[in-house]
C-alpha positions in Angstrom: -95.0 -49.9 -101.8 -93.1 -52.3 -103.9 -93.8 -50.1 -106.9 -92.4 -47.1 -105.1 -89.3 -49.1 -104.1 -88.7 -50.1 -107.7 -89.1 -46.5 -108.9 -86.6 -45.4 -106.3 -84.1 -48.1 -107.4 -84.5 -47.0 -111.0 -84.0 -43.4 -110.1 -80.9 -44.1 -108.1 -79.5 -46.3 -110.9 -80.2 -43.7 -113.6 -78.6 -40.9 -111.6 -75.6 -43.1 -110.8 -75.2 -43.9 -114.5 -75.5 -40.2 -115.5 -72.9 -39.3 -112.9 -70.6 -42.0 -114.1 -70.8 -40.9 -117.7 -70.2 -37.3 -116.6 -67.3 -38.2 -114.5 -65.8 -40.4 -117.3 -66.3 -37.5 -119.7 -64.4 -35.2 -117.4 -61.5 -37.8 -117.0 -61.2 -38.1 -120.7 -61.4 -34.4 -121.2 -58.6 -33.8 -118.8 -56.3 -36.3 -120.4 -55.3 -33.7 -122.9 -53.7 -30.5 -121.6 -54.5 -27.2 -123.4 -58.3 -27.9 -123.6 -60.7 -25.9 -121.6 -62.8 -27.6 -118.9 -66.5 -27.0 -119.6 -68.6 -25.2 -117.0 -65.6 -23.8 -115.2 -64.9 -20.1 -115.0 -61.4 -18.7 -114.4 -60.8 -16.3 -111.6 -60.6 -13.3 -113.9 -64.4 -13.6 -114.5 -65.2 -13.2 -110.8 -67.8 -10.5 -110.4 -68.6 -10.4 -114.1 -72.0 -8.7 -114.4 -73.1 -10.4 -117.6 -74.7 -9.1 -120.7 -75.8 -5.5 -121.1 -79.5 -4.9 -120.4 -81.4 -4.1 -123.6 -82.5 -0.5 -123.9 -79.5 0.8 -121.8 -76.2 2.3 -123.0 -73.7 -0.4 -124.0 -71.1 -0.8 -121.3 -67.8 -2.4 -122.2 -66.3 -2.2 -118.7 -67.2 -5.7 -117.4 -66.0 -7.5 -120.6 -62.8 -5.5 -120.8 -62.0 -5.9 -117.1 -62.6 -9.7 -117.2 -60.6 -10.3 -120.5 -57.5 -8.1 -120.2 -55.8 -10.2 -117.5 -55.7 -13.1 -119.9 -54.2 -11.3 -122.9 -50.4 -11.3 -122.9 -47.5 -9.5 -124.5 -45.2 -11.8 -126.6 -41.6 -10.6 -127.3 -39.4 -12.7 -129.6 -35.7 -12.7 -130.4 -34.0 -14.2 -133.4 -30.2 -14.5 -133.0 -27.8 -13.0 -135.5 -26.9 -15.4 -138.2 -24.1 -16.0 -140.6 -25.5 -16.3 -144.1 -23.6 -17.7 -147.1 -22.9 -15.0 -149.6 -24.8 -16.9 -152.3 -28.0 -16.6 -150.3 -29.5 -13.4 -151.5 -31.1 -12.5 -148.2 -31.6 -8.7 -147.8 -30.0 -7.0 -144.9 -32.8 -5.4 -143.0 -30.8 -2.2 -142.6 -30.2 -1.8 -146.3 -33.3 0.5 -146.6 -31.6 2.8 -144.1 -28.1 2.8 -145.4 -28.7 2.2 -149.1 -27.7 -1.3 -150.0 -26.8 -4.8 -148.8 -23.7 -5.7 -146.8 -21.1 -4.4 -149.2 -18.2 -5.9 -147.3 -19.6 -9.3 -147.6 -20.0 -9.0 -151.3 -16.5 -7.4 -151.7 -14.6 -10.1 -149.8 -16.8 -13.0 -150.9 -17.3 -14.3 -147.4 -20.4 -14.9 -145.3 -22.6 -12.0 -144.3 -24.0 -11.5 -140.8 -27.8 -11.0 -140.5 -28.2 -8.9 -137.4 -30.3 -9.9 -134.4 -34.0 -9.5 -134.9 -36.5 -8.5 -132.2 -40.3 -8.4 -132.6 -43.4 -8.4 -130.5 -47.1 -9.4 -130.7 -49.9 -10.6 -128.5 -51.3 -13.9 -127.2 -54.3 -15.3 -125.3 -54.2 -17.6 -122.3 -56.7 -20.3 -122.9 -56.1 -22.6 -119.9 -55.1 -22.1 -116.2 -51.9 -24.1 -116.7 -50.4 -21.7 -119.2 -51.4 -22.7 -122.7 -51.4 -19.6 -125.0 -52.8 -19.2 -128.6 -51.2 -16.7 -130.9 -50.4 -16.2 -134.6 -47.8 -18.4 -136.3 -46.3 -15.2 -137.8 -45.7 -13.8 -134.3 -43.4 -16.6 -133.2 -42.2 -18.1 -136.5 -38.4 -18.6 -136.6 -37.8 -17.1 -133.1 -35.0 -18.5 -131.0 -36.4 -17.0 -127.8 -40.0 -16.3 -126.8 -40.8 -14.2 -123.7 -44.4 -13.7 -122.4 -45.4 -10.8 -120.1 -48.7 -10.8 -118.4 -50.6 -7.5 -117.6 -49.5 -7.9 -114.0 -45.9 -7.5 -115.3 -44.8 -11.1 -114.5 -42.6 -12.5 -117.3 -42.1 -16.1 -118.4 -40.0 -18.0 -120.9 -42.3 -19.8 -123.4 -41.9 -22.9 -125.5 -43.6 -23.7 -128.8 -46.1 -26.6 -128.6 -46.9 -26.4 -132.3 -48.0 -24.1 -135.2 -50.2 -24.2 -138.3 -49.0 -21.8 -141.0 -52.1 -22.5 -143.1 -54.4 -20.9 -140.6 -51.7 -18.7 -138.9 -52.4 -20.3 -135.5 -49.7 -21.2 -133.0 -49.7 -22.7 -129.5 -47.1 -21.8 -126.9 -46.9 -22.6 -123.2 -45.5 -21.0 -120.1 -45.0 -22.9 -116.8 -47.2 -22.3 -113.9 -50.7 -22.8 -112.5 -53.8 -20.6 -111.7 -53.3 -18.3 -114.7 -56.3 -16.2 -115.8 -57.7 -17.3 -119.2 -60.4 -16.4 -121.7 -63.5 -18.6 -122.0 -64.3 -19.7 -125.6 -67.4 -18.2 -127.2 -69.1 -19.4 -130.3 -68.1 -17.6 -133.5 -71.1 -19.1 -135.4 -73.3 -16.9 -133.3 -71.5 -13.8 -134.3 -73.8 -11.3 -136.1 -73.1 -8.4 -138.5 -73.3 -5.2 -136.5 -72.7 -6.6 -133.1 -70.2 -4.9 -130.8 -66.7 -6.5 -130.3 -63.5 -5.6 -128.5 -60.0 -6.1 -129.7 -57.4 -6.6 -126.9 -53.6 -6.7 -127.5 -50.3 -4.8 -127.4 -50.2 -2.6 -130.4 -47.1 -0.6 -131.3 -45.4 -2.1 -128.1 -47.8 -0.2 -125.9 -49.2 -1.8 -122.7 -52.4 -3.8 -123.0 -54.9 -1.8 -125.1 -58.7 -2.3 -125.7 -60.5 -0.9 -128.8 -64.1 -1.3 -129.8 -65.9 -1.8 -133.1 -68.5 -3.8 -134.8 -68.5 -6.9 -136.9 -68.6 -5.6 -140.5 -68.4 -8.9 -142.4 -67.9 -12.7 -141.9 -66.1 -15.4 -143.9 -63.6 -12.9 -145.4 -60.6 -14.1 -147.4 -57.8 -11.6 -148.1 -55.2 -14.0 -149.4 -52.7 -13.2 -146.7 -52.0 -16.7 -145.4 -50.6 -17.8 -148.8 -47.5 -15.8 -147.8 -46.6 -18.6 -145.4 -48.5 -21.6 -146.7 -49.2 -23.3 -150.0 -52.6 -24.4 -148.6 -54.0 -21.3 -146.8 -57.2 -21.4 -144.8 -59.0 -18.1 -144.4 -62.5 -17.3 -143.2 -61.9 -14.1 -141.2 -64.3 -12.1 -139.0 -63.9 -8.6 -140.3 -64.3 -5.7 -137.8 -63.6 -2.0 -137.6 -62.1 -2.3 -134.2 -58.7 -0.5 -134.4 -55.9 -3.1 -134.7 -52.2 -2.2 -135.4 -48.9 -4.0 -135.6 -48.4 -5.8 -132.3 -52.1 -6.7 -132.0 -51.4 -9.9 -133.9 -52.4 -12.9 -131.8 -54.5 -10.9 -129.4 -58.2 -11.4 -128.5 -61.4 -10.5 -130.2 -64.2 -10.7 -127.6 -67.9 -10.1 -127.4 -69.5 -7.9 -124.8 -70.1 -11.1 -122.7 -66.3 -11.3 -122.3 -66.0 -14.5 -124.4 -63.2 -15.1 -126.9 -64.7 -15.2 -130.4 -61.6 -14.7 -132.5 -57.8 -14.3 -132.7 -56.7 -11.0 -134.3 -54.5 -11.8 -137.2 -54.3 -9.2 -140.0 -55.2 -5.7 -141.1 -56.1 -4.3 -144.6 -54.0 -1.2 -145.0 -52.0 0.6 -147.7 -49.6 1.9 -145.0 -49.1 -1.1 -142.7 -51.0 0.6 -139.9 -54.8 0.5 -139.2 -56.9 2.0 -142.0 -60.4 0.9 -141.1 -60.6 -3.0 -141.2 -59.1 -5.7 -139.1 -59.4 -9.5 -139.4 -59.7 -12.2 -136.8 -59.6 -16.0 -137.1 -63.0 -17.4 -135.8 -62.7 -19.1 -132.4 -64.5 -22.2 -133.7 -61.6 -22.8 -136.2 -59.1 -21.8 -133.5 -60.4 -24.4 -131.0 -60.1 -27.3 -133.5 -56.6 -26.3 -134.5 -55.4 -25.9 -130.9 -56.9 -29.2 -129.8 -55.2 -31.0 -132.7 -51.8 -29.4 -132.0 -51.9 -30.3 -128.3 -53.2 -33.9 -128.9 -51.3 -34.8 -132.0 -48.6 -32.3 -132.6 -50.0 -31.2 -135.9 -53.4 -30.3 -137.4 -55.7 -33.2 -138.5 -57.1 -31.5 -141.5 -59.9 -33.2 -143.4 -60.3 -32.8 -147.2 -63.4 -33.1 -149.4 -61.1 -33.6 -152.4 -62.3 -30.8 -154.8 -60.9 -27.7 -156.4 -63.4 -24.8 -156.4 -63.8 -21.3 -157.9 -62.6 -18.4 -155.9 -64.6 -15.3 -155.3 -64.2 -12.1 -157.2 -63.5 -13.8 -160.6 -63.1 -11.5 -163.6 -65.7 -11.6 -166.3 -63.2 -13.4 -168.6 -62.6 -16.1 -165.9 -66.3 -16.7 -165.5 -66.8 -17.1 -169.2 -63.9 -19.5 -169.4 -65.4 -21.7 -166.6 -68.9 -21.7 -168.2 -67.4 -22.6 -171.6 -65.3 -25.4 -170.2 -68.1 -27.0 -168.1 -71.2 -25.9 -170.0 -72.8 -24.8 -166.7 -73.8 -21.2 -165.8 -71.8 -19.7 -163.0 -73.2 -17.3 -160.4 -71.2 -16.0 -157.5 -73.0 -16.4 -154.1 -75.1 -19.3 -155.3 -72.8 -21.8 -153.7 -69.4 -23.3 -154.1 -68.7 -24.1 -157.8 -66.8 -27.3 -158.2 -64.0 -27.0 -160.8 -62.4 -30.4 -160.4 -62.8 -33.7 -158.5 -59.5 -35.7 -158.4 -59.9 -39.5 -158.3 -59.1 -41.0 -154.9 -60.7 -38.2 -152.9 -63.7 -38.2 -150.8 -65.9 -36.2 -153.2 -64.9 -38.5 -156.1 -66.0 -41.6 -154.0 -69.3 -39.8 -153.2 -70.0 -39.2 -156.9 -69.5 -35.4 -157.1 -68.5 -34.0 -160.5 -67.1 -30.9 -162.1 -69.9 -28.2 -162.4 -71.7 -29.3 -159.2 -72.6 -26.4 -156.8 -72.2 -27.2 -153.1 -74.8 -25.3 -151.1 -74.8 -26.8 -147.6 -72.5 -28.6 -145.2 -74.3 -30.5 -142.5 -77.3 -28.3 -143.1 -75.4 -25.0 -142.9 -75.6 -22.9 -146.0 -72.3 -22.0 -147.8 -72.2 -19.4 -150.5 -68.5 -19.2 -151.2 -65.1 -20.9 -150.7 -64.2 -19.3 -147.4 -67.5 -20.4 -145.9 -67.0 -23.9 -147.1 -63.4 -23.9 -145.6 -64.7 -22.6 -142.3 -67.0 -25.6 -142.0 -64.7 -28.3 -143.2 -61.8 -27.0 -141.1 -63.7 -28.2 -138.0 -63.5 -31.8 -139.0 -60.7 -34.4 -139.2 -60.0 -37.3 -141.5 -62.5 -40.1 -140.9 -65.3 -37.7 -139.9 -68.5 -38.1 -141.9 -70.3 -35.1 -143.2 -73.4 -34.4 -145.3 -73.2 -32.2 -148.4 -76.1 -30.7 -150.4 -75.3 -29.8 -154.0 -77.0 -28.8 -157.2 -76.5 -30.5 -160.5 -78.4 -29.4 -163.6 -80.8 -27.4 -161.3 -81.6 -30.4 -159.2 -80.8 -30.5 -155.5 -79.0 -33.7 -154.2 -77.7 -34.8 -150.8 -74.7 -37.1 -150.3 -72.8 -38.4 -147.3 -69.0 -38.6 -147.5 -66.1 -39.4 -145.3 -63.3 -36.8 -145.2 -59.8 -38.0 -146.0 -56.3 -36.6 -145.2 -53.9 -35.2 -147.7 -52.5 -38.7 -148.4 -56.0 -39.9 -149.4 -56.8 -42.0 -146.4 -58.4 -41.5 -143.0 -55.3 -42.2 -140.8 -54.2 -39.8 -138.0 -51.4 -37.7 -139.3 -48.4 -38.1 -137.1 -45.5 -35.5 -137.0 -42.0 -36.6 -136.5 -39.2 -34.4 -135.3 -36.8 -32.8 -137.7 -34.0 -34.8 -136.3 -36.0 -38.1 -136.7 -36.4 -37.2 -140.4 -32.7 -36.5 -140.7 -31.9 -39.9 -139.3 -28.6 -41.3 -138.4 -26.6 -41.3 -135.2 -25.5 -37.7 -134.3 -23.6 -36.3 -131.4 -21.7 -33.1 -130.5 -18.2 -33.1 -131.7 -15.6 -34.0 -129.0 -13.6 -31.0 -127.8 -10.3 -32.7 -128.5 -11.4 -33.6 -132.1 -12.6 -30.0 -132.6 -9.4 -28.5 -131.4 -7.3 -30.8 -133.6 -9.3 -29.7 -136.6 -9.4 -26.1 -135.6 -13.2 -26.1 -135.2 -15.2 -24.2 -132.6 -17.8 -27.0 -132.5 -20.0 -29.1 -134.8 -22.1 -32.2 -135.1 -20.5 -35.6 -135.9 -22.5 -38.0 -138.1 -21.5 -41.3 -136.5 -23.7 -43.3 -138.7 -25.8 -42.3 -141.8 -28.8 -44.5 -140.9 -32.1 -44.7 -142.9 -33.3 -41.1 -142.8 -32.8 -38.3 -145.3 -29.0 -38.3 -144.8 -28.9 -41.5 -146.9 -30.0 -39.5 -149.9 -26.7 -37.6 -149.8 -23.2 -38.9 -150.7 -22.1 -38.1 -147.1 -20.0 -40.8 -145.3 -19.9 -41.7 -141.7 -17.6 -39.5 -139.6 -18.5 -36.2 -141.3 -18.6 -33.2 -139.0 -21.4 -30.7 -139.8 -20.1 -27.2 -139.0 -22.7 -25.1 -140.8 -26.0 -25.1 -142.7 -26.5 -22.7 -145.5 -23.5 -20.7 -144.2 -24.9 -20.5 -140.7 -22.5 -21.9 -138.1 -23.7 -24.8 -135.9 -21.7 -25.8 -132.9 -24.0 -28.5 -131.4 -27.1 -30.6 -132.1 -29.5 -28.0 -130.7 -28.2 -25.4 -133.1 -28.4 -27.8 -136.0 -32.0 -28.6 -135.0 -33.0 -24.9 -134.9 -31.4 -24.1 -138.3 -33.2 -27.1 -139.9 -36.5 -26.1 -138.4 -36.0 -22.5 -139.8 -35.5 -24.0 -143.3 -39.2 -24.8 -143.4 -38.8 -28.0 -145.2 -36.7 -26.6 -148.1 -33.4 -27.5 -149.6 -30.4 -27.0 -147.3 -26.7 -27.2 -147.7 -24.8 -29.1 -145.0 -21.2 -28.0 -144.9 -18.3 -29.4 -142.9 -15.1 -31.5 -142.7 -13.8 -35.0 -142.4 -11.2 -35.3 -139.6 -7.7 -35.9 -140.9 -8.6 -34.8 -144.5 -7.9 -31.3 -145.9 -10.6 -29.1 -147.3 -14.3 -28.7 -146.6 -17.2 -30.5 -148.1 -20.9 -29.6 -148.8 -23.9 -31.8 -149.3 -27.3 -30.5 -150.6 -30.3 -32.0 -148.7 -34.0 -31.7 -149.4 -35.9 -31.5 -146.1 -39.3 -31.3 -147.7 -41.7 -33.9 -146.6 -43.7 -35.6 -149.3 
């Protein structure tokens, strides 16, 4: 009897402990918005009939019906801007009318870049309105509007973006939104059916079907917006056109397996192949953006050979390192800078990485796809070949600065530094200004690198007028960390002054 009592007590204690751990896990999980709650299905999956039965015709209806309510139409607006005449930005209408703004050139004054409007797609990933889309869909936009398939529209705010992977997170306010459940892109197989959902060519929500035709593809498109592009696309033949960017790639179970991002086309429209960012990469980036404001990207600390090298490039590598190079054998290490994780682990030029945490990698994109899932401080296991012998090594990934610290992002205004405020209306009127931003005190930020003095009123940046702090912030963000020219006046003094400022973070 006592033995049974003891067993009962142990069972109750064990179940209580399990429940406590589960409950704590749920509490921790819900501390961060924008992250899906495991085991919970959104309302749009109600009545989902599951996978297709083997041996019967494939039916896309359940997956399409469940997923389409969670794919949204994104419309952006970029306000017209005054651009200094020495900024050689092309007028978008010049192709139609045969040349740039001739009047601006003739009179030597600023030119006006007309208002820009564009559209794309996005995917709701939580019931409280977090949406994943492409960076290039919302990049530089002054206004972002989101319309759901039920025709309800919302203003959206940008939570964060990662140009390297072309992922962005935006948010609309509300509760109880339909959303897509994450799938597992590692389980995607060549030849399996997939559906692409989005708003191509400004049409209403549209579903197309195709198969997975390749994995771990790199088409060098993200280098247009980042110096450190990350590409390991799922390639499909599902029809994708302009406007599909940021939309969903789903499997026939209705799960999100990728974010449609690009097409390969000589015309700019669909010509047979489309490319999606794997959801396993997307999840990591979204989580980082929501938790930290920026991506926590881990680095091995190597340079490696790209695919599709010419015969001359292969011979040059073999001559320099004295090691035979074969594409598809693994990732050929071309350099191991000191201070990096690979250097500390003993890797050398000429090594060939073949596995990451037991998963085979045959090329650079496959290696990137695996490493992108980890953050600085994470430990991984690499298998590599040296002189034909296989070796295994453990290493700790580092951040770009060469340590394992969490990378924190500061606002553009924090970087600028100083005490700033909107110019007083009386001061503006006395100096014949329509507005501006007064630098009350230079401070210890980037402004101290200029010869600017306290009291300067910023009236424009790169020829674009700024009337208040919000407009100044938006223009600086649009500069993407480059060099800007702050222009303005000193009250009581004649003439205008200009100060170049490098906004690039080291």
